[in-house]
N, C-alpha and C positions, 0 to 999 in steps of 0.2 A: 304404715306399710300395707295399706289395703290395695287389692287389685281393683281395676275398673272393669267396665263391661268390655267384651271382646270386640274391639272396634274395627272399622273398615280398613284402616291402614295396615294393621297387623294381619287381618284375614287375607288381604290381597298381596302382602309383601311390599317391596319397594326399596329403592336405593337409600332414600331418606338422607341424602347427602347434606342438604342445607342444614337440617336440624342437628345432625351429628357434628358437622364442622363448627357450627355455632356453639354447641356445648363444649367442644374441645377448646375453642378459643376462650370461652368464659372461664373454664377451669385453669387454662394456662395463664390467664390474666390476673387471677386472684390468689396467688400462692404465697403471699407475705404472711405466713402462718407461724405461730410459735410451735415448737416441736417438743414432744415428750416421747419417752420410750418405756417399754415394760421394765419394771424394777429388776427383773432377773438379769438384764443386760448391763446394769450399772457397774457392777464389779468387773465385768469383762472389759468394758470400755476403760475403766480406771486403770486396769492392769496392762492395757494395750493389746490384749488378745482380740479385741473387736474394735473396728474403727468407730469414731463418733457417729451419732445418728445422721448428722448432716452429710457425712460422706457415704452413708449407706442408702440414703433416699435419692431418688432421681431429682432432676432440676424442677420438674413439675409433677409431683406425686398426684395420683388420682385421689380426689376427695370423695369419700363415701359417707353419707349422712344416715344416721339412724334416728329413731324417735327421741333418743336422749344420748348425751355423751356418756360413755361407759367407763367401767373401771377394769383394770387388768387382773387376770387370775382365773383359776378354775380349770376344770377338765370337762369337755363335752363327751358324754358317754352315749354310745349308740350300739347297734347290733348288726352283724353281717350274717347272712344265711349261707354258711359254708365258706370254704377257703377260696372259692371261685367267684365270690360276689364283688367283682371289680366295679360293677355299676354303682355301688354305694359310694365308692371313692370318687368316681367321676361326678356324681351328683352332690357331693359335699365339699370336696377339696379341689378337684382338678379343672374346674370350669374357668380357665384363664386364657382366653384367646386374644387375638388382635382386637376384636370388638366383642360385644355381648348384648343381650337383650336387657331392656330395663325391667323393673320388677312387675310391670303391668303386662309384659309380653307384647308391647305395642311398637317399640322403637328400637332400632339398633343404635347403641351408644359407644363412645370410645372406651378402650381398655388399655392393652399394651400399645396399641396405636393411638396416638393423640388426635390424628386427623387422617382424612383420605378424600380422594376424588376419583370419579370415573369419567372416561370419555363418553361421547354421545352414543357410540355403538356398543357400549358395555363389553368391549374387548380388552381394555386396559384399565387397571385400578392402581393408583399411586398411593402408597401409605407412608406415613411418617411415624416412626417409633418415638416413645418417650425417651428423652435424653437422660442417661444415667441409671436406667433400670438395671438391676444386677440379679443374676441367679443366686440361689441360696448359698453358694460357695464364694460369693463375692465377685465372680467373673461377669463382665459386662454382657448384657443381652443386646445383640446387634443384628443387623441384616445378615451377617455371616451364618447365624443360627437358622434364619428363615431359609436361606439358600441351601443349607445343609439338609434341612427337613425335606425340601422339594427333591433334592437329589436322592435321598434315601427312599422316599415313597415311590419315586419313579424307577428305582432300580428293579429290573425284572426278577432278580433273585430274592427280593424282599417280599414276603407273602402278604403282608397287610395291605389293604386297599383303601382308598379314600377318594374324595373329589379331586385330589391333587393329580392322581394318575388316571383319571377317567379317560378311557380309550377314545371316547367320542369327542372330547374337548379337553385335553390335558393342559395344565398350567405350565408356563415357563416363568422364570423370575429374572428380572434385570436389577442388579444392585447398583444404586446411584452413589450412595455413600454409606456410612455406618448406621445411619438412621432412616434412610429413604430407599425404597425399592418399588418396583412395578410388577404386578402380576399381569401376564399377557396370555390371551387366549386366541386361537385361530378363529373361533366362532363366538358370537355374542354370548355372554354369560350373565344374563340379567338378574339371576337369583344368587349371585355370589355373596352379597352382604348378608342375606338371610342364612346361607350356609355357614359363613364364618361366625355368625352370632350364635349359631346352634352348638350343640355338643360336638358336632363334627369339626368345628373350628379349632379345637384344641390340638389337632394333629400337627398343625404348622408351628406351634409354639412349645412342643413337648420334648424336642431333641436338642440338647446343648452340644454344639459341635466339639468344643474342647474335650468333653468327656466321652460322648458317644462315638466319635470318630475312631477311637481305639479299637472298636469292634468291627470296623469296615475295612475290607481288603484294599480299598483305594488309599487309605491313610495308614494302614498297618499291614504289611505284606504277610505277617504271621497270623492274621485274624482267623483264618479258617482252622489252622492247626491249634491255636489257643482255644477256639470254640470247642473243637473235638476233645481236647484235654480237659475241658471244663464239663464235658458230658453232653454237649449239644451236637446235633447232627449237621448243623450248618452255622456259619457266622451270622446269618440273618435271624435265626432263632435265638442266638445269644444276644444279639442286639435288641430284639423284642423284650427278652427277659430283663436285661440290664437297664433298658431305657423306657420301659413301662408302657409301650403302646404296640399291641398286637394281640391276636386272638389265640395263638397257639400255645401260650404259656400263661401262668399266673402273672398278672401285671402287678406293679408296685411292690416287688419283692426285693428291692435293692436300696438299702439305706445310704449307699454312696451316691445315689443319683441326685444331681443338682436339679432343683425345680424353681419355678417362679410362683409357687403357691404360697398361701398364708402360713402353711405348716409344712414341715419336712418329715420324712419317715424316720422314726426312731426304732421301733420294733417292726420288722418287715412282715408282709403277708406271705405265708407259706401254706402248703397243703394241709399241714397238721397244726398250724398255729392256733392257740387258744384265744389270742387277741392280737390286734395290730394297733400300734400307738404312733402318734405324731407329736412333734414339738414345734414351737413357734419358729418361724423363719426370721432371722435377724435382718435380712435384706429385703423384706417385703416392701413393696413400692406404693402402698396405699396408706392414706392417713384419714383421720376423722376431721370434722369441721373446725376443730381447734388445733389441728396439726399434729395430733398424737398418732404415732405409728400404730398401725393395725397389724394383726388382729388383737382384740381385747382378750380372748380366751387363750390360756397358755398352751393347752394340749388337747388332743383328741384320743379317746380310748374306744376302739372298735372291737367289741366282743365278737369273736368268731364262733357262731353257734353250729355245732354238728348235730344238734337235736332238732333243728328246723324251727318253724314258726312258733311252735308251742313253747320252746325254751325262751325265745325272745319275748313272747307275750308275758310269760311269768316274770321275766326281768323288768319289763315295763310296769306291770302291776305292783311290783315291789319297789318302785321308785328308783330303779337302777338304769333308766334311760332318760336322758334330758330332753332330747328332741328327736322324733322319728315319725315317719309315715310309712316308709318302705317296709314291706313284708308283713308288718304287724296289723296294719289298718284294714282288717277284713270285716265283712259284715257280721260274721259270727262273733268276732271279738268286741264289736262296738258296745253291746250292753255291758260286757265285763268292764271295759275301760270307762264307760260312763259311770257305772256304780262305784268304781274304784278310785275316783278322782281325789277324794278327801284323804283316804288312807295312803295313796301313792304320792300325794303332794304335787299333782299335775293337773292340767286341764286340757280340754280338747280344742284344737283349732280346726278351721274349715279348709278342706282341700277340694278344689274343682278339677276333676279329671279332664284330660284332653281326649281320652279314649271314648269312642262312640259306643262301644258295645262290651258287654260282660263276657261274651264268648263268640268267637268267629269259627265256624266250621268250614274248613278249606279242603275240598275234594281235589285230588291230584289229577289235573287235566292231562298230564303227560304220562299216565300210568303205563307200566310195561305191558300189562294185560290189555290187548286191544279191545276186549269186550268192556272192561271197566273204564277204559279211556273214553270210549264212545258214550257209555252211560253217564259218566261224570260230566262230560261236556254237553250233555243233553239238558237244555234249560227246563224242559218239563219235569225231568227227574228232580232237579233242585227245587223247583216250585212245589212239587209234590211233597218233598221232605219238609219244606218250610210250612206248608199248611197243616202238616201232621203234628207240629210242635204246639203245645199249649203253653204259650209264653207266660200268660198270666199266672198259671200254676207255678211255674219256675220263679217268677218274681215274688209271689206270696211265700213259697216254701223256703227258697234259698236266700232271698234278699229281704225277707220280712216286709214285703210290700213296697220296697223302695225301687223306683225305676218304672219302666213301661215297656211293652213290646216294641221292638225297634230293630231295623235292619242295620247293616254296616253302612253308615251314611254320616255326613257332617252333622255335628251336634246342633241343637237349636240355637246355641249362642253364636254359631258361625254364620258369616255372610253368605256361605254356600249352602245353607240349610234348605232342603227340598223335602217337604212333607210327603210327597208321593214316593220318593226314593226311600225315605225313612220307614214308611209304613206298608209298602207293598208286600203282599203275600204273608203278612203277619197274622191274619185272621185264622184262628183255630177252626179248621173245617175238615174233618177226616174224609168225608165223602168227596169233597173237592180234591183233597190230596190223592185219593185213589184214582180219580179221573186223570190227573196229571201223570201219576205213576204208570197207568195203563197206556196213556198217550206216549210215554217213553218206551213202551214195549214190554213192560212188566205185567203181562196179562195172566200168566200161569203161576200156580203156587204149589209148593211141596206139602207133604203131610204134616209139617210143623207150622204151616201157615205163613211160610216165607216165600216171597215172590222169586221167580226164576228169571235169570238173565238169558240172553239169546243163546248162550252156550249150555243152558240147562243147569248151571250152577246157581246156588242161592244168592240173592242180593244181600251180601254181607259186607259191611264196611268196618275195617279195623281203624280205630281213631287213636292216634298217639296223643298223649297228654302228660303234663308234668304236674302232678298233684302237689309236690313240694313247693312249687312256685305259687300256685293259687289253689288252695284246697277246695274252693267252691266249684272249680271246674269239674271235679269228679261228681259232686252233687248234681250239677246241671246235667251232665252227660248220663247219669244213672236215670234221671227222670226222662230225658229224651229217649233213652234206650227203651223204656216201656211204651212211650208214646209212638215211636216209630215202629216198634214191633206190632202195634195194633193195626197198622196199615200194611204190614208185610215186609218191612225192611229191618234187617238185623244189624245191630251195632255192637261191636266188641271193643272194650276199652283196653288200651295198651299203655299202662302207666310206667313211664321210663324216666331216666335221668336226663338232664339238660344236654350233656355231651352227646349221647346217642341220638337225642331228638334232632340235633343239628346235623349230625353225621348222615342221617337217613335222607336228607334232602338231595345232595349231589349224587348219591348212589341211586336215587329214585326208588327207594325201598319203603314205600308207604302208600296207604290208601288215602288217609286224611290226617290232618293235624289241626289242633285248636290253639288259639291265642286270644288275647284281648284285642279290642278294636282300635288300635292306634290310627291316628289320622282324623280324629273327630273334630279337631280344631286346626291342626297344622296340615290342612288339606292339600295345599300346594306343595309343601315340603315333603310330605309322606303319604302319597296316594297308593300305598302298597296293596290295598284291597279294592281300589277303584280301577286299577289297570295293572298289567305286569310291570312292576317298577323296579324291584330289587330282590335280594335274597329272601326278604321277609314276605314276598308275594308267593307263599308256598303253593298256593293253588295253581300257579303258572310259573313255577320255578324255572323251568327250561325256556319258557318264553321270555322271561326276564333276562336270562343270559344272552339271548339273541338281541334283545333291546340294548343291553349295556355293552355288548361286544366282549363278554367274559366267558370263560370256560367253553371255548368253541367245540370241544370234543363232546359236550352234552347239550349245547344250545339247540333249540328247536324253533323252526319258523312258526310264528303264531297264526291264529285265525285272523282273517282280514279285519274284523271289527277291532281286535286288539292292536293290529298294526295301525289302524286309523287313530286310535288313542295315542299310540306312540308318536305318530307324526304331529299330533296336536301338542303333545308334551314337549317335543323338540322345539316347537315354536314358542312355547311358554318359556323354556330355558333361554331362548334367544332374545326375548323381549325385555327391554328396560322400562316398559310402560306397565305399571301395576294394573291399570284398568284393562289393558289388552290381555294381560295374563289371566285376569279374573274371567274375562269373556271366554277365553280358550278353555279354562278349567271347567267352566260350566258345560262346554261341549263334551269334554271328557266324561263328566258325570252323567250327561244325558245318555251316552253309550253304556255307561255302567248300569243305569236304570233299565235300559232295554235288555241287556244281556244277563243281569243278575248273577254275577260270578260266584259270590260267597254268601253264606247264610249266617245271619246274626240272630241273637236271642232277645236281649233287652238293653235299654239305654243304661250305660254305666252311671250309677248314682253318685252323688257327691260323697267324698270320703272325709277323713279326719286325720289329724296329727296329734301326737302326744307332746305336750309342752310343759316342761318343769316350771313350777310357779315362780321360781326366782330367776328364770332365764328371761332376760329383757331384750328388746329390739327384735325378737323373733316374730315371724309373721303369724298373725291370728287367722289370716286367710291367704291362700296361694293357689296357683294352678299346679297341676302335676303332669309332667310329660317327660319324655326322653330327650327330644330335641331342645326343649326348654327345661334343663336338668335340675329341677327343684330338689332341694331348697337353695342350691348355689346362687341362682339369680336374685335371691332375697338377701344376699350379702351376709353370710354367717360371720364374716370378719368383724362386723360391728355388733354382733350379739355379745352379751355379757351376763355374768351372774351377779345378782344384787346381793 
C-alpha cells in the first residue's frame, strides 16, 4: 500500500475513461468468488432476521485487495476534537461516492458506479450503477436516490451548496432506468470526474430517497410543521440534521439514517457526546479477493474529546488510539510519539501533506475601512510584510528545523511547481521590507514606533486564528508579531472558536485570517490562494462570491487581474483536455506570481500517523488532503487486527 510519486496524470486531472471502464469490466468479469461473512451475522441469518449473504451483496461486488486476507473482529479506536468534528467521519467512513481516487491519488476508479462514459464536449456523462447494491436498511440503491439528491441540492430553500447547484453550470439528471442515468450540463464540465472522485462526490450518494423524502414538503405536506415541532426553524435544517449533509447542524447525529458505508451509526454524535460509535453494515457491497464481505473490523469507537488535542495525545500515548493522523500529529508531539512507541505498542507511519504551507496570512481585500482596503490591496505592503518575516527562525523554533521558507505555491512534487513563485519575497531583509512599506505610503510613525496609515491611524492588523485547530499557529504568529513590530507594523492575535471564525467572513468583520496552505498538490481542484475561487479564498471572499454567482448582496466586482484569472479558470472547467487545462492553469499561476495576493511562511513538512502494531493492511505511507480524504482512500474496510 505504498504511494507512488505524484504523477502528471493526477497533477493535470483528466477524464481517464478508458482506464476506469477497463477496470470496471475486469471487476465485473471475475466475480466467481466464494463468499464469507462476519461471524456476528451467522445467527441472524440462521434465524431469518437477516437475508443470506448472497442476497445482501450486489451482482458484482467491488473487490478490494489488501496486503493480506484479513480476519474479522475488533474495534478501531480514534479521537474527535469536539462534537463538531464532522471531518473525521468524512475522512474515515463516509467517502463512498460514485467513483473514487485510487490509493496513489493518480486515477479515478469505479465505486458505486461500475462504469461511465462522457461525450466529446464533456457536457453529458452516462453512469451505470452496480446492480443489487443496498442501503444499510436493505433498500436498493438506485438512480431514484441520485435524482432525489440532485432535486434536494438544487432546492433554493435547502442551504447546503455543492457542485450540483453551481449557478454557473448546474447539473440536471436524466434517469434511463434503475441503474443508468445521465448527468447533463449546459456548458462543458471537463473536471467533473475529479470532482466526483474527491470528497465533494459524496453529496450525490448520501441521501436515500425512501428515508430522507419524509423531511421534504414535496413528499410530505406536513414536513415544515413536523420540523418546527422537532425544534428546527425549517424543514431544510431538519433534513440536514437527519440526513447527515449540511453545515448548519452537527452531521451524523441520526442512528436511523440508512447509509452505504462500511459501518452504520450506533451511538450518534451530539454536542455533548463523550463518544460516537459505529457497527458493521450487514449490506456493505464490497468484498476481499476471496469473496469475504467487508469490512473486517467490527466497530469504530470515536472518542469525543472536549479537552482538545492534549487529551487525544495522551490517549494515543497510552495506546488507546489504533490509527490516527488528524489532530494529534503535530510537530510538538512528534518527539513524544517517537519515544513512546514501545510503551504504547504502536509505530509511526509517513504522511505526505498536500498543503503547501504551514500558515497563510490572508489580508481582507474587501475591508469595510477604505484605508485598510487600499493598504491590504497594495502589493508593496504585502511584499514589505513578507520581507520582514524571518522564516528560518520560525522553521527552527516552531518546526525543529523541518521545512524551508516557502510562499503559498504548488509543492515541489507537483507538476505545477514554480521555484520563483515558491521563493519570491521569502528573503529576510528588514531594510528592504521598510522600503516596500514606505512605497505603500507608510512613511510616518507614532511614538510607539508603529507606522501610520493615510488616515493617521496606526498600521495595526488583527489576525483571527483558531489555536484549538493547530496550536503551532499561535507560536508562528507570536514570532511574526515581534518581527513585524521591528519594521513598524502591529499584529494583534484574536484567538477564536471555529464557528465565529467562519461567521466573520460573510459579515466582513475581520482584518485578516490564517489557515494552512491547501492546494499544494490539488492545484487545479483547489486554487483558493492562487485566485478568488471559493469561500476559503478569505483574502478575496467577496470577489469569490462574484465569481461563483453566490451571495449577490455582498458580492464585489474584483480587480481586473482577478477577473482575468477567473476567465482562464472558466476555460479550464470547460476543457476535457488535461494538457489544455494544465496550460491554462499555468497562466493563472503566472498572474498569482505577479500579484502576490497572500503571504506564506514555510513548506509544510511531512507528517506522521499513529499505527497500532497489530493493525494490518493499514498504510505505512499516505497522502493527507481534504479533497483526497485520507485515510479513506486507503480502504480501511480491509484493515484488520492480527
